[in-house]
C-alpha positions in Angstrom: 27.5 9.7 -22.3 23.7 8.9 -22.0 22.0 9.8 -18.8 20.2 7.2 -16.3 17.0 8.5 -17.8 18.1 8.1 -21.3 19.2 4.2 -20.9 15.9 4.0 -19.1 14.1 4.9 -22.4 15.9 2.5 -24.3 15.6 -0.2 -22.6 11.7 0.1 -22.1 11.3 0.8 -25.8 13.1 -2.3 -26.4 11.0 -4.0 -24.0 8.0 -3.0 -26.4 6.9 -0.1 -24.3 5.6 3.4 -25.1 7.2 5.8 -23.0 6.9 9.6 -21.5 9.3 11.7 -19.3 6.6 13.0 -16.7 9.6 14.7 -14.2 9.7 18.1 -14.9 12.4 21.1 -14.7 11.3 24.1 -12.3 13.6 27.0 -12.8 12.0 29.2 -10.1 12.9 26.0 -7.8 15.9 24.9 -9.5 14.6 21.2 -8.9 13.4 18.8 -10.8 9.7 17.6 -9.9 8.7 14.3 -10.3 5.2 13.1 -11.3 3.1 12.4 -8.0 6.2 12.8 -6.5 8.1 9.4 -7.0 7.5 9.1 -11.3 10.1 10.2 -13.5 9.1 7.8 -16.7 5.3 6.4 -17.5 5.6 3.6 -19.6 2.6 1.9 -21.1 1.7 -0.9 -23.8 -1.5 -3.1 -23.7 -2.8 -4.0 -20.2 0.2 -2.6 -18.5 1.0 1.2 -17.1 4.4 1.8 -15.0 5.7 4.1 -13.3 9.7 4.2 -13.1 12.4 6.0 -11.5 15.4 6.3 -12.9 18.6 7.1 -11.1 22.1 5.6 -10.7 23.2 2.3 -9.0 24.2 3.9 -5.6 21.3 5.8 -5.2 18.8 3.3 -5.8 18.4 2.8 -1.8 17.5 6.1 -1.3 15.5 6.2 -4.1 13.3 2.8 -2.9 13.2 4.8 0.8 12.0 7.8 -0.7 9.4 5.8 -2.7 8.1 4.0 0.2 8.3 7.1 2.4 5.7 8.9 -0.1 2.1 8.6 0.2 1.3 8.2 -4.0 3.4 5.1 -3.9 0.5 3.1 -2.1 -2.1 5.3 -3.9 -0.4 4.5 -7.1 -0.2 0.6 -6.7 -3.4 0.6 -5.4 -5.0 1.9 -8.5 -3.5 -1.5 -10.5 -0.1 0.2 -11.7 3.3 -1.0 -11.4 6.4 1.0 -9.5 10.0 0.1 -10.7 13.0 1.7 -9.9 15.9 1.5 -12.9 19.6 2.0 -11.3 22.7 2.1 -13.9 26.4 1.7 -13.3 29.0 1.4 -15.7 29.9 -2.6 -15.7 32.7 -4.8 -16.5 34.6 -3.2 -19.6 32.5 -0.1 -19.5 29.3 -2.2 -20.6 26.5 -0.5 -18.5 24.6 -2.9 -16.0 20.9 -2.1 -14.6 19.4 -2.8 -11.2 15.9 -3.0 -11.8 13.7 -3.3 -8.5 9.8 -3.2 -8.4 8.4 -1.7 -5.5 4.6 -3.3 -4.2 2.2 -2.6 -1.9 3.1 -3.1 2.1 0.7 -5.7 2.2 2.2 -7.8 -1.1 5.5 -8.3 1.1 
């Protein structure tokens, strides 16, 4: 079984992105630390930089809330970058389904 991160990496690569995992495991803290507190994966292609949070389908709402409340989301977006959450679940007949939510600046709502 592949993880949500592995599925997200595969999808981004198919869409032409060069990707890098930027979430790190910190053994002393026994937890994962996201880049800027919100990003698991960086994805780039000409003219575009995307910060990606990868999770399970059922946790998408919690990650939206977490990102919206984090001070670095607005800084990331103000720098001209995109921020997207990929939420994965097993769909009909075992086929994986993905919910993609892109967050924009508060003023863009």
